[in-house]
Steps between C-alpha positions, in 0.01 A plus 500: 500500500748279687866589522733224625851577629741202520841517663753393232702188586428561870601161633824501301591848620430399860706178474792695349467764771501253785789302355689808365598281211749707291397357162129544572550857620692593184234344277218689674689829497579473125147392415596196295254229401586259775284212372619543142865491613446195721310315229823502295733447796309202636421345157124527546257483213284797605517823690214371715704193605781732605261702708357191667848370571582817687191506716493132581864508596439805719246294694699180532373314190690194381574323177241242608229769503580593139539142380155410633330814373324426163576848382876462540577128511547490124796738531705263710504244785580553866878508455468747209299741715729448798784616274300807392441588862871456569574740210254749654680484836842525329391823334319644801743395770369757746158338484652160567686633803191677623288186466748295690528774762121512552487135576795523740338799682170316541680194650721714723202707628263210563284573201489877532577732209479885502490734202651855483150644550456315830263246355568160660429145408498189722553180310417157637735213429371198306594138560556288187649151506602547856689828430397845610537797270337835432289539186744636235236633269329703770822633645604626153152619396373690801765772524446600138125495525502685830731780390310530168186552703665770710612684183155482346347636822729801466389545138129467579507750786716748307286479183169525692615813684616671179179409309278630781707817525442552126125483558431248223192273526715187509409193711766248612303175456739214519858385560629163391858426615709742285212706354280795580161523327319835471159583359393837359244655271583494133534874470746504794695224330515698176626804689773346721594177324461573133854380422841447656525874585170517687505647853407172670763310299772745602378481862532120498847526361596748776354274772717208387799721457455618861464155658868455581515837686170426680628152591813646658294765681261244643741217583835668538652268233620602160333350188751521221296386201241681284140389480283555197134447407305355206160669446199362313141608455169351394128448579586192701810300603445254220534770233793722585722707269853613583566870554850473631 
């Protein structure tokens, strides 16, 4: 039986952490439905559209990208989406300031950008229409993806050590971005994952609860936001059922 562990809203949590956006922090700490709230606030027709607005804006998306996307062009034209993005930045002003600061740092440091973990990126300027600039989408995207990868590395190692210490016949078979995939005999699954109070389920919850403390221990930098996991199971990744 496969058990898949997904980090909940990992990229959003990382972006809010790196920007220390006050509104985003409060929403995460109170556990509100961010996409539902933003659907109403930004006058979007669906919760999915609100979710996509957040993530495209985090990575430098524009109104043009929405207006030319067949899935979202019917909602509004380029100017309509540009206004929605402006509303996003007006709400999450810390993210706007952080985005602008990232671009300024890259220019000031000749393309170099370092994360709190020590991970570094070197961006190469591009020349368009005779003007040189750094790739905005990459500069905004890479820090989030990189720190998310560091957090998931902590989760994988911590969970692996705890599972092995428990002596369970569980194999760690895959990892895809923000997920950890384990395989185990059916009788083991029935013993340690039978419902949300199963031993492995509690262990996963503890692993994610401990990530901020482990992050600070490893990198000497505080991580002031909680991380949570979604857990599903099934015979294959195409047929999974939610446990938690």
